[in-house]
C-alpha positions in Angstrom: -9.7 -28.8 11.7 -9.7 -32.2 12.7 -6.6 -32.5 11.7 -5.2 -29.9 13.4 -6.8 -31.4 16.7 -5.2 -34.6 16.2 -1.6 -32.9 15.7 -2.2 -31.2 18.6 -3.4 -34.0 21.1 -0.4 -36.2 19.7 3.6 -36.3 20.9 5.3 -33.1 21.5 8.8 -32.6 19.6 12.1 -32.9 21.4 15.6 -32.7 20.5 17.8 -35.6 21.3 20.8 -37.8 20.8 24.2 -36.4 19.7 23.0 -34.7 16.8 20.0 -33.1 18.4 17.4 -34.6 15.9 13.9 -34.1 16.5 12.3 -37.0 17.6 8.9 -37.8 19.9 9.0 -36.8 23.4 8.4 -40.2 25.4 8.6 -38.7 29.0 6.1 -37.4 31.7 3.9 -34.9 30.4 2.6 -32.5 33.5 -0.9 -31.7 34.3 -3.0 -29.8 32.9 -1.5 -31.0 29.2 0.4 -27.9 27.5 -2.0 -26.0 25.3 -5.2 -26.7 27.3 -7.5 -23.7 27.7 -7.7 -22.5 31.2 -11.3 -23.0 32.9 -12.4 -25.5 30.6 -13.5 -29.2 31.5 -10.2 -30.4 32.7 -9.2 -27.2 34.5 -12.2 -25.5 36.3 -10.2 -24.1 39.3 -7.7 -22.5 36.6 -8.8 -19.1 35.3 -5.7 -17.4 33.5 -2.3 -19.2 32.4 -0.6 -17.2 35.0 -1.9 -20.0 37.3 -0.3 -22.8 35.6 1.8 -24.9 37.6 5.9 -24.0 37.4 6.4 -27.3 35.6 3.7 -26.5 32.6 5.5 -23.4 32.0 8.9 -25.3 31.9 7.7 -27.9 29.7 6.2 -25.5 27.3 9.7 -23.5 26.9 11.3 -26.6 26.2 8.8 -28.1 23.9 7.1 -25.3 21.9 6.5 -27.9 18.7 4.4 -30.7 17.8 6.1 -34.2 16.5 3.4 -35.0 13.4 3.2 -32.4 10.7 -0.1 -30.9 9.4 -0.2 -32.1 5.7 -2.0 -29.9 2.8 -4.6 -30.9 0.8 -4.3 -34.3 -1.2 -0.7 -34.6 1.3 1.2 -32.8 -1.7 2.7 -29.6 -1.0 2.9 -26.8 -3.9 6.5 -26.7 -5.0 7.6 -23.8 -6.9 11.0 -23.8 -9.2 12.9 -20.6 -8.6 16.1 -19.4 -9.7 18.1 -20.5 -6.8 16.5 -23.6 -6.0 12.8 -25.3 -5.6 10.5 -24.0 -2.6 7.4 -24.9 -1.0 4.4 -22.4 -1.0 1.4 -22.9 1.4 -1.7 -21.1 1.1 -3.5 -20.8 4.3 -7.1 -19.5 5.3 -7.7 -17.9 8.3 -11.3 -17.5 10.1 -11.4 -13.7 9.5 -11.5 -13.8 5.4 -7.7 -13.7 4.4 -5.3 -16.0 3.0 -1.7 -15.9 3.9 1.0 -17.0 1.2 3.6 -18.5 2.8 7.1 -20.1 1.7 8.9 -22.5 3.4 12.7 -21.9 3.6 15.2 -24.7 3.8 17.6 -24.5 6.9 20.3 -26.8 8.5 18.0 -28.7 10.9 15.2 -31.1 9.6 12.7 -28.5 10.1 11.9 -25.3 7.7 11.6 -21.6 8.6 8.3 -20.5 7.5 7.9 -16.8 5.7 5.0 -14.9 5.4 5.1 -13.3 1.8 1.6 -11.7 2.0 -1.7 -11.7 3.7 -4.6 -10.8 1.2 -8.2 -10.0 2.4 -10.4 -12.2 0.4 -14.1 -11.8 1.8 -14.7 -7.9 3.4 -17.2 -9.3 5.5 -14.7 -11.7 7.6 -16.1 -14.4 6.5 -13.8 -17.8 7.7 -12.4 -19.7 4.9 -13.9 -23.2 4.3 -12.2 -24.6 1.5 -9.4 -23.7 -0.9 -8.7 -25.5 -4.5 -5.7 -24.5 -6.6 -5.6 -24.5 -10.6 -2.1 -25.0 -11.7 -3.2 -24.9 -15.5 -4.7 -21.4 -14.5 -2.3 -20.4 -12.0 -5.5 -19.5 -9.6 -6.6 -20.1 -6.2 -10.0 -20.3 -5.4 -11.2 -19.6 -1.9 -14.5 -20.8 -0.8 -16.6 -19.6 2.3 -20.6 -19.6 3.1 -21.2 -16.5 1.4 -19.5 -17.3 -2.2 -16.3 -17.8 -3.8 -13.3 -15.7 -4.6 -10.7 -16.1 -7.3 -6.9 -15.3 -6.3 -4.1 -15.6 -8.7 -1.0 -17.5 -7.2 1.3 -14.7 -8.1 1.0 -10.7 -7.7 4.4 -9.2 -9.0 2.8 -6.1 -9.3 1.7 -5.7 -6.0 5.8 -5.5 -4.9 6.5 -2.4 -6.2 8.7 -0.9 -9.0 11.8 -1.1 -7.7 14.5 -4.4 -7.9 15.1 -3.7 -3.9 11.2 -4.4 -3.7 11.2 -7.1 -5.8 14.3 -8.7 -4.1 12.7 -8.2 -0.6 9.8 -9.8 -1.3 11.7 -13.4 -1.6 8.5 -14.8 -3.7 9.2 -17.9 -5.6 7.0 -17.1 -8.3 8.4 -13.4 -8.8 11.9 -11.9 -10.3 13.7 -8.6 -11.4 13.9 -8.9 -15.4 15.6 -5.7 -15.4 12.6 -3.3 -15.8 9.9 -4.5 -13.6 8.9 -7.5 -10.9 7.5 -10.1 -13.3 6.3 -13.7 -13.4 9.4 -16.1 -13.1 9.8 -19.0 -15.6 12.4 -21.8 -15.4 14.1 -21.6 -18.8 17.0 -20.5 -20.2 15.9 -18.8 -23.4 14.5 -15.4 -21.3 16.9 -13.1 -20.0 18.7 -13.1 -17.2 16.7 -12.6 -13.7 17.5 -11.5 -10.0 16.1 -13.5 -7.4 17.2 -14.5 -4.1 14.7 -16.1 -1.8 17.1 -17.4 1.0 18.7 -14.3 1.6 16.6 -11.6 0.1 19.7 -9.5 0.0 19.3 -6.5 -2.6 22.6 -5.2 -2.4 24.3 -8.4 -4.1 20.7 -8.9 -6.9 20.2 -5.1 -7.4 23.7 -3.7 -8.3 23.7 -1.8 -11.7 20.0 -1.3 -11.6 18.4 2.0 -10.5 20.7 3.8 -11.2 18.8 7.1 -11.6 18.6 7.1 -7.6 22.1 7.5 -7.2 23.4 9.0 -10.4 26.8 10.4 -9.7 27.6 8.4 -7.0 30.5 6.0 -6.8 31.9 3.8 -4.1 30.5 1.0 -2.1 27.2 -0.5 -3.2 26.5 -0.4 0.8 26.9 3.8 1.1 25.3 4.2 -2.2 22.2 2.3 -1.2 22.2 4.2 2.6 22.9 7.8 0.8 19.7 7.5 -0.7 17.5 5.8 2.1 16.3 9.2 2.9 15.5 10.2 -0.5 13.1 7.7 -1.9 9.9 9.0 -0.4 7.5 11.8 -1.3 7.1 14.6 1.0 3.9 15.3 2.6 1.9 17.8 4.9 -0.4 16.8 7.6 -2.1 18.8 10.1 -3.0 18.5 13.8 -4.6 20.3 16.0 -3.4 21.1 19.7 -4.1 18.8 22.5 -6.0 16.4 20.1 -4.8 13.0 18.6 -2.9 12.7 15.3 -1.9 9.5 13.8 1.1 9.1 11.0 0.3 6.4 8.8 3.3 4.2 7.2 2.7 0.9 5.6 6.0 -1.1 4.9 5.0 -3.7 2.0 7.1 -6.4 3.5 5.7 -8.2 6.5 9.0 -8.8 7.9 10.5 -5.0 7.9 11.1 -3.4 10.9 9.9 0.4 11.1 11.7 3.2 13.0 10.5 6.6 13.3 13.3 9.8 13.1 12.0 13.4 13.4 13.7 16.5 11.9 13.0 20.0 13.5 14.1 22.9 11.3 17.6 22.4 10.3 18.2 20.2 13.3 19.7 16.7 13.3 17.4 13.7 12.6 16.8 12.2 16.4 15.0 9.0 16.8 11.6 8.8 18.0 11.5 7.3 21.6 8.2 5.6 22.5 6.3 7.2 25.6 2.6 7.7 26.5 2.1 10.3 24.0 4.2 8.7 21.4 2.9 5.3 20.2 4.3 3.2 17.4 2.5 0.6 16.0 2.4 -1.7 12.6 0.5 0.6 10.7 2.1 4.2 12.0 2.9 6.8 14.9 0.1 7.5 17.1 1.1 11.2 18.8 -1.8 11.7 21.8 -2.4 15.6 23.2 -0.2 17.1 20.2 1.7 19.8 21.0 3.6 22.3 18.9 6.6 20.9 20.0 6.0 17.6 18.0 6.2 19.6 14.6 8.6 18.6 12.5 9.3 16.3 9.6 9.0 12.5 10.5 10.5 9.7 8.3 9.3 6.1 8.6 12.5 4.1 8.3 12.0 0.4 7.3 14.9 -2.3 7.7 15.0 -5.6 6.2 18.4 -7.9 6.2 20.4 -4.8 6.4 18.7 -2.6 3.8 17.2 0.7 4.8 15.1 2.7 3.1 12.1 5.6 3.7 8.5 4.3 3.5 6.7 8.3 4.3 8.3 11.6 5.1 5.7 13.3 6.7 6.0 17.1 7.9 3.6 17.8 10.8 2.3 21.3 11.6 -0.1 21.6 14.9 -2.5 24.1 14.6 -3.7 25.9 17.9 -7.2 26.0 19.3 -7.7 29.8 18.5 -7.0 29.4 14.9 -9.4 26.3 14.2 -12.2 28.0 16.1 -12.0 31.0 13.8 -12.0 29.0 10.8 -14.9 26.8 11.9 -17.0 29.6 13.4 -19.6 30.6 10.9 -19.5 34.3 12.2 -16.0 34.6 12.6 -14.4 32.5 9.8 -12.7 34.0 6.9 -15.6 33.0 4.1 -18.5 34.9 6.4 -16.4 38.0 6.3 -15.8 37.6 2.1 -20.0 37.1 2.1 -20.3 40.4 3.9 -18.2 42.3 0.8 -19.1 43.9 -1.8 -18.8 42.0 -5.5 -16.3 44.9 -6.8 -14.5 44.4 -3.9 -14.0 40.8 -4.5 -13.2 41.3 -8.0 -10.1 43.6 -7.2 -8.8 40.3 -5.6 -8.6 38.5 -8.9 -6.0 39.0 -11.7 -7.4 40.8 -15.0 -7.9 38.1 -17.2 -9.8 36.2 -14.7 -11.8 39.3 -13.8 -12.7 39.8 -17.3 -14.1 36.0 -17.8 -15.8 36.8 -14.1 -17.6 39.6 -16.2 -18.2 37.8 -19.3 -19.9 35.2 -16.7 -21.9 37.5 -15.0 -23.0 39.3 -18.2 -24.3 35.8 -19.7 -26.1 35.1 -16.4 -28.1 38.4 -16.6 -28.9 38.3 -20.2 -30.5 34.9 -19.9 -32.1 35.9 -16.6 -34.1 38.9 -18.6 -34.9 36.8 -21.5 -36.1 34.1 -19.7 -36.9 30.7 -21.0 -38.3 30.3 -24.8 -41.6 28.9 -25.1 -43.9 27.7 -27.3 -42.9 28.0 -31.3 -40.1 30.1 -30.5 -38.4 27.2 -28.2 -38.9 24.9 -31.4 -36.8 27.2 -34.0 -33.8 28.1 -31.2 -31.9 25.1 -32.5 -32.6 26.5 -36.3 -31.5 29.8 -34.9 -28.3 28.6 -33.6 -27.6 26.6 -36.6 -28.4 29.4 -39.2 -25.8 30.3 -41.8 -25.3 34.1 -42.7 -26.0 34.5 -46.5 -23.7 35.3 -49.3 -24.5 38.7 -50.6 -23.1 39.2 -54.3 -22.5 42.9 -55.7 -23.1 43.3 -59.1 -22.0 45.7 -61.3 -24.3 48.2 -63.4 -24.5 47.3 -66.8 -21.8 49.3 -69.3 -19.3 49.4 -66.8 -16.3 47.5 -66.8 -13.1 48.2 -64.4 -10.8 45.3 -65.5 -8.3 46.1 -67.9 -7.9 44.1 -71.5 -5.0 43.5 -73.2 -4.7 42.8 -76.8 -5.4 39.3 -76.6 -8.7 40.0 -75.1 -7.7 38.7 -71.6 -8.1 40.5 -68.4 -5.0 41.6 -66.3 
């Protein structure tokens, strides 16, 4: 944290010159210094950032970055070799017990673009991360806090899904599509061809020819093919809600860079976009429906879009139950289960199939027999295992003397 404070107390970054290069700002810095928290030692009379002067707000808009960089531990970034170049990968520990995996993408300017690949929850008690150590030999990351040490793999390719598009959209330099699954990438020419695109992450060009089962009997432009299956690559689930109560439809896209859009289809109508309102509130994890009404029933599509690639993450059919139906099901006196307990057992047996009724009768017969005999005690209990495993004797019927019913041939052999 000392390095972070030193950088924020240093000069601001400023574009200057004919080529708009990043240089250290040497001009006047307004008061209070941008980045200072309101209500502190230097700003006792300012309670919120809305009270900052106009020159401070203008300076922040024109100079949003600091000039000096923050180097990783050892001042050596972790460089990973991918199919289309070499990339810097950063592992950042947070104060809530998570580790962010970030890749630096090259751009036209001198500064790169940071892309968060994933965020792992290392400590469930949200203990702040105090130290990080990388083992290049074992390909492991060791994370420590005040409560313990945890071990995390540098690459988790299996977490990106089992499709070529998911592996390509992940844009992880450690992983590539090998034709069957998303697996670890090795920079060697002896292995078979790998599909990987870290800079653009375009599955329309990298995954052409894979996932043929999804668009069998389809021809034409690959863009049209992908769009034709964007509503079919999710399993439909049914979710029940109660009228005038809150319902939450969960949708978790695998990529943090994906933008989510909700569509609804009622009966045989066309799909329509769900417009946010006071009752319908979309979030990063799903769609919150306040005071659900029967008009909210339908098939909801959670559509994720990233780099022009669209696909359905979740399909949820929402059914809203009325208050009277929920009361009838939960009331102990009026519920169907309470009414069934008042019926005669024979009336309940008639509701089963003949095979089920026969099995039920056999079970009841064995239960009555066990209750009638009661548990074995004393010597009988010791003899029970012998009685259960006893073998039937092989009785032989001997013929009387002088009687022979077999036929003899002239050679003395029986036939």
